[in-house]
C-alpha positions as a printed Julia matrix, in Angstrom:
390×3 Matrix{Float64}:
  -4.89  -28.83  28.11
  -3.93  -31.01  25.2
  -6.94  -31.9   23.07
  -7.36  -35.02  20.98
  -9.72  -34.51  18.05
 -11.33  -37.45  16.22
 -10.22  -38.17  12.68
 -13.73  -39.4   11.78
 -17.24  -38.74  13.14
 -18.83  -41.16  15.58
 -18.8   -42.15  19.26
 -15.48  -42.3   21.06
 -15.7   -46.08  21.21
 -15.61  -46.25  17.42
 -13.06  -43.56  16.56
  -9.85  -45.31  15.43
  -7.47  -42.37  15.69
  -7.19  -38.82  17.01
  -5.19  -35.74  16.09
  -3.41  -33.81  18.84
  -4.2   -30.13  19.3
  -4.25  -27.51  22.04
  -7.34  -26.64  24.07
  -8.52  -24.69  27.06
 -10.82  -21.68  27.21
  -8.31  -19.1   28.41
  -5.47  -20.22  26.17
  -7.86  -20.17  23.19
  -8.71  -16.54  23.98
  -5.05  -15.63  24.43
  -4.08  -17.25  21.11
  -6.85  -15.46  19.22
  -5.92  -12.08  20.7
  -2.23  -12.59  19.96
  -3.01  -13.5   16.35
  -4.94  -10.24  16.07
  -1.92   -8.18  17.15
  -2.63   -7.76  20.86
  -0.16   -8.61  23.58
  -1.36  -11.67  25.5
   0.09  -13.62  28.38
  -1.07  -17.06  29.48
  -0.55  -17.9   33.15
  -0.98  -21.54  34.06
   0.69  -24.71  35.29
   1.46  -27.81  33.23
   3.32  -31.04  33.84
   7.03  -31.5   33.24
   6.2   -33.94  30.47
   5.96  -34.16  26.71
   2.38  -32.94  26.62
   3.38  -29.92  28.68
   6.24  -29.23  26.27
   3.84  -29.44  23.33
   1.23  -27.19  24.95
   3.64  -24.41  25.88
   5.42  -24.56  22.52
   2.22  -24.44  20.48
   0.63  -21.62  22.45
   3.85  -19.61  22.28
   3.82  -20.22  18.53
   0.68  -18.06  18.28
   2.6   -15.17  19.8
   1.4   -15.63  23.38
   3.8   -14.88  26.24
   4.15  -18.19  28.14
   7.03  -17.22  30.43
   4.73  -17.26  33.47
   3.68  -20.89  32.88
   5.12  -23.09  35.59
   5.98  -26.79  35.36
   4.83  -29.32  37.95
   7.5   -31.99  38.48
   4.99  -34.54  39.82
   1.56  -34.0   38.29
   0.84  -34.53  34.57
  -0.54  -32.16  31.98
  -4.3   -32.52  31.58
  -5.68  -34.03  28.37
  -9.11  -34.65  26.92
 -10.77  -36.41  24.02
 -13.96  -35.31  22.31
 -16.22  -36.33  19.47
 -16.74  -34.23  16.38
 -20.41  -33.45  17.1
 -22.03  -30.32  18.48
 -21.53  -29.97  22.24
 -25.22  -29.16  22.64
 -26.37  -32.53  21.25
 -26.8   -35.77  23.16
 -24.32  -37.47  20.83
 -21.45  -35.24  21.92
 -18.91  -36.97  24.15
 -16.0   -35.56  26.11
 -13.56  -37.63  28.14
 -11.47  -35.5   30.52
  -8.27  -36.78  32.1
  -7.23  -33.98  34.42
  -8.02  -35.25  37.91
  -4.72  -34.84  39.7
  -3.31  -32.77  36.84
  -0.87  -29.91  37.26
  -3.6   -27.36  36.59
  -6.02  -28.85  39.11
  -3.41  -28.47  41.87
  -2.77  -24.78  41.28
  -2.95  -22.48  44.28
  -1.65  -19.06  45.29
   1.77  -20.52  45.93
   2.1   -22.38  42.64
   1.35  -19.7   40.02
   3.04  -16.44  39.11
   0.7   -13.97  40.77
   2.76  -10.94  39.8
   2.3   -11.77  36.12
  -1.45  -11.41  36.55
  -1.19   -7.88  37.93
   0.47   -6.3   34.93
  -2.19   -6.72  32.25
  -5.05   -4.4   31.36
  -7.6    -7.21  31.15
  -7.56  -10.48  33.08
  -9.78  -13.05  31.4
 -10.97  -15.94  33.56
 -13.2   -18.97  33.05
 -15.65  -20.86  35.23
 -14.03  -24.09  34.06
 -11.05  -23.26  36.27
 -13.29  -23.04  39.34
 -14.49  -26.6   38.68
 -11.0   -28.1   38.79
 -10.46  -27.93  42.56
 -11.16  -25.89  45.67
  -7.71  -24.31  45.37
  -8.5   -23.17  41.83
 -11.85  -21.83  43.0
 -10.05  -19.92  45.73
  -7.68  -18.37  43.21
 -10.6   -17.09  41.17
 -12.14  -15.55  44.27
  -8.86  -13.83  45.09
  -8.58  -12.51  41.53
 -12.05  -11.01  41.66
 -11.85   -9.52  45.16
 -12.43   -5.79  44.96
  -9.51   -3.98  46.59
 -10.01   -1.8   49.61
  -8.34    1.58  50.15
  -4.67    1.86  49.26
  -2.58    0.04  51.8
  -5.56   -1.85  53.15
  -6.47   -5.51  53.11
  -7.31   -5.32  49.4
  -3.63   -5.19  48.4
  -3.77   -8.8   47.19
  -6.7    -8.22  44.85
  -4.46   -8.61  41.82
  -4.01  -12.3   42.65
  -5.16  -14.07  39.52
  -6.71  -17.24  38.32
  -4.88  -20.48  37.93
  -5.41  -20.23  34.2
  -5.74  -16.79  32.69
  -5.11  -14.73  29.62
  -3.77  -11.34  30.6
  -4.06   -9.0   27.65
  -2.84   -5.56  26.65
  -3.53   -3.5   23.57
  -1.56   -4.3   20.44
  -0.46   -2.18  17.51
  -2.76    0.71  16.75
  -4.67    0.43  20.0
  -2.57    2.47  22.38
   0.17    1.57  24.77
  -0.26   -0.69  27.75
  -0.63    2.35  29.99
  -3.32    4.04  27.89
  -6.97    3.75  28.88
  -9.14    3.8   25.76
 -12.87    4.35  25.96
 -14.57    1.46  27.68
 -11.48   -0.15  29.22
 -10.58    1.93  32.27
  -9.53   -0.49  34.99
  -9.76   -0.38  38.74
  -6.61    1.33  40.05
  -5.62   -1.79  41.98
  -6.44   -4.53  39.48
  -6.99   -5.2   35.76
 -10.45   -5.2   34.3
 -11.85   -8.64  35.18
 -13.5   -10.53  32.33
 -15.31  -13.75  33.28
 -16.75  -16.36  30.95
 -19.09  -18.64  32.92
 -18.35  -21.67  30.68
 -20.65  -24.02  32.57
 -19.84  -27.66  31.84
 -22.32  -29.95  33.66
 -20.02  -32.98  33.76
 -17.46  -30.97  35.75
 -19.99  -30.14  38.47
 -21.25  -33.62  39.37
 -21.27  -34.78  42.99
 -22.91  -33.52  46.14
 -20.12  -31.04  46.9
 -20.12  -29.43  43.45
 -22.63  -26.6   43.28
 -22.64  -24.55  40.04
 -24.1   -21.62  41.94
 -20.52  -20.76  42.88
 -20.23  -19.56  39.26
 -22.96  -17.03  39.96
 -21.02  -15.72  42.96
 -17.84  -15.47  40.89
 -19.64  -13.64  38.1
 -20.8   -11.02  40.59
 -17.18  -10.09  41.23
 -16.32   -9.46  37.57
 -16.5    -6.23  35.55
 -17.49   -7.99  32.33
 -19.39  -11.3   32.18
 -20.16  -13.63  29.28
 -22.83  -16.29  29.78
 -25.02  -18.32  27.47
 -28.75  -18.25  28.12
 -28.71  -22.05  27.97
 -25.9   -22.17  30.56
 -27.76  -19.9   32.98
 -30.89  -21.99  32.61
 -29.07  -25.26  33.27
 -26.79  -24.05  36.06
 -28.98  -21.57  37.9
 -32.55  -22.15  36.7
 -32.82  -18.64  35.22
 -35.41  -18.44  32.46
 -34.24  -15.54  30.28
 -31.83  -12.65  29.86
 -33.83  -10.33  32.1
 -33.71  -12.89  34.93
 -29.96  -13.3   34.41
 -29.41   -9.54  34.75
 -31.58   -9.49  37.89
 -29.34  -12.19  39.38
 -26.17  -10.39  38.19
 -26.66   -6.66  38.78
 -23.02   -6.03  39.73
 -21.03   -6.43  36.47
 -20.61   -3.21  34.5
 -21.31   -5.13  31.28
 -23.22   -8.41  31.0
 -23.32  -10.25  27.67
 -26.0   -12.94  27.43
 -25.34  -15.13  24.41
 -28.43  -16.39  22.57
 -26.86  -18.7   19.99
 -27.94  -18.03  16.42
 -30.18  -15.17  17.59
 -27.19  -13.11  18.72
 -26.46  -11.6   22.13
 -28.36   -9.4   24.55
 -26.16   -6.86  26.32
 -26.73   -5.01  29.56
 -24.69   -2.17  31.05
 -25.04    0.11  34.03
 -26.82    3.39  33.48
 -24.66    6.5   34.01
 -24.52    7.56  37.63
 -25.55    4.18  38.99
 -23.36    1.95  41.18
 -20.27    0.94  39.23
 -21.32    3.08  36.29
 -19.04    5.29  34.21
 -17.82    8.17  36.28
 -18.61    6.55  39.61
 -15.85    5.38  41.97
 -14.3     2.11  40.84
 -15.87    2.28  37.39
 -14.25   -0.23  34.99
 -14.89    1.97  31.97
 -17.27    3.57  29.5
 -18.85    1.15  27.02
 -19.78    4.01  24.69
 -22.68    6.4   24.1
 -26.29    5.36  23.8
 -26.07    2.26  26.0
 -27.94    3.21  29.15
 -29.36    0.22  30.97
 -32.66   -0.96  29.51
 -34.93   -3.43  31.35
 -34.5    -6.07  28.65
 -30.99   -5.16  27.53
 -30.06   -4.43  23.92
 -30.16   -7.2   21.32
 -27.28   -7.36  18.83
 -28.2    -9.99  16.21
 -25.65  -12.47  14.89
 -25.08  -12.89  11.15
 -26.15  -16.1    9.44
 -23.31  -18.65   9.46
 -22.76  -21.94   7.63
 -21.54  -23.98  10.6
 -18.74  -26.49  10.14
 -18.15  -27.17  13.86
 -19.63  -25.59  16.99
 -16.64  -26.05  19.3
 -14.55  -22.96  20.03
 -17.16  -20.34  19.12
 -17.67  -19.15  22.69
 -13.97  -18.51  23.26
 -13.73  -16.78  19.89
 -16.69  -14.54  20.75
 -15.04  -13.52  24.03
 -11.74  -12.82  22.27
 -13.43  -10.68  19.63
 -15.31   -8.69  22.25
 -12.11   -8.18  24.26
 -10.25   -7.07  21.14
 -12.88   -4.41  20.58
 -12.64   -3.43  24.24
  -8.88   -3.02  24.05
  -9.31   -0.83  20.99
 -11.95    1.31  22.71
 -14.68    0.53  20.17
 -18.34    1.32  20.92
 -20.19   -1.46  22.68
 -22.29   -2.49  19.68
 -19.12   -2.83  17.6
 -17.55   -4.99  20.32
 -20.5    -7.37  20.23
 -20.36   -7.5   16.44
 -16.63   -8.21  16.7
 -17.54  -11.11  18.98
 -20.03  -12.41  16.44
 -17.51  -12.12  13.59
 -14.73  -13.88  15.48
 -17.21  -16.59  16.53
 -18.21  -16.96  12.87
 -14.55  -17.5   12.0
 -14.43  -20.36  14.54
 -17.76  -21.83  13.41
 -16.6   -22.14   9.81
 -13.5   -24.27  10.5
 -13.26  -27.79  11.99
 -10.84  -27.12  14.88
 -11.07  -25.22  18.18
  -8.85  -22.36  17.03
  -9.45  -20.21  13.96
  -7.62  -17.2   12.63
  -9.71  -14.11  13.41
 -10.79  -11.96  10.48
  -8.35   -9.26   9.4
  -8.92   -6.02  11.28
  -9.84   -4.04   8.14
 -12.42   -6.66   7.16
 -13.9    -6.88  10.67
 -14.05   -3.1   10.95
 -15.84   -2.86   7.61
 -18.42   -5.46   8.54
 -18.94   -4.21  12.1
 -19.7    -0.74  10.71
 -22.55   -1.94   8.44
 -25.99   -0.48   9.04
 -28.67   -2.7   10.55
 -30.18   -3.67   7.21
 -26.86   -4.69   5.65
 -25.74   -6.48   8.8
 -28.96   -8.45   8.78
 -28.26   -9.84   5.3
 -24.74  -11.12   5.99
 -24.19  -14.79   5.27
 -20.77  -16.13   6.29
 -19.49  -19.47   5.05
 -16.23  -21.44   5.1
 -13.31  -19.34   3.85
 -14.96  -15.96   4.4
 -12.05  -14.7    6.5
  -9.73  -15.02   3.5
 -11.36  -11.94   2.03
  -9.29   -9.04   3.31
  -9.13   -6.41   0.63
 -12.32   -7.21  -1.28
 -14.76   -8.26   1.43
 -17.74   -8.07  -0.9
 -16.27  -10.87  -3.02
 -16.26  -13.36  -0.16
 -19.0   -12.07   2.17
 -22.22  -11.76   0.23
 -25.75  -10.87   1.29
 -28.05  -13.86   1.5
């Protein structure tokens, strides 16, 4: 979608002007991954209008492959306006204008399904499921676990209406390599699903956010905020979320400033490393624990909250594509989220790989003293000059 950002703080009724930008969970992830040197493809549908031209051009400008984006000759490109405040506060306002948009009308016959089968990771969002029943159906098709070769599961590669299909970039192996922790199902990419629950998209008697729980069960990797799970499904804590979602190989429960609690299957269990259909090996020392494993987030001087969730997912996926240990992937997510939190817009340049690697490798004591403020990602060769212990 095209996003309109306020030029001054305040309610939408009082904002005199807005600046145009690009938005959308999956395209944000694709842009961040492309900027970090990975190969990313965005598959979607936009209107044959000026906003569609702008969206495709800007996303392609980040290095994302947009050749699979289709144009709808009748329906417009979706747009939305938002205030500058934190999404979690009562003062935050969002005005969506995408009912009847090109994206909301996507179905199996209106997207490039073949383009979704060629990536190593297919990243999907629960926001797509809220757009229409056709979009929800596409997500279900993307997550369907294939049957035996030649069986009914042959269409399991059918992807989401809006998706970022990613492959490893320079230094992380070729698109046919399978680094530690990535190994995909032989008939589909690794499915990454960010729940992205937005209450205002699920209003009405026919809109039940529990469909997001069903979709998450079909993914290999799931990102969900503890606050989202509480609001959408009534689940009290991370342990309850894992009990409701035992299927994903890796479950990342985001806890805001406290960090993230990560669960993975124990070796030898259903869907675990080495078992049939295993999506990969998250690394040594990560057997399933009843309460998961907490990976704290560094302290961050927040400029704007918007975009941090997409940045976290992109950072985690970057670490996955590189075959990093699971703890390093979560720290990558925290660092990329910190990059987004310390700039005013939705999209932020991720930290340079050398800087992120250096910080992700810190011991627990040093990691616990990190304090990241605006401009910290500019430090590439002398990280200690810009990233100082608190």
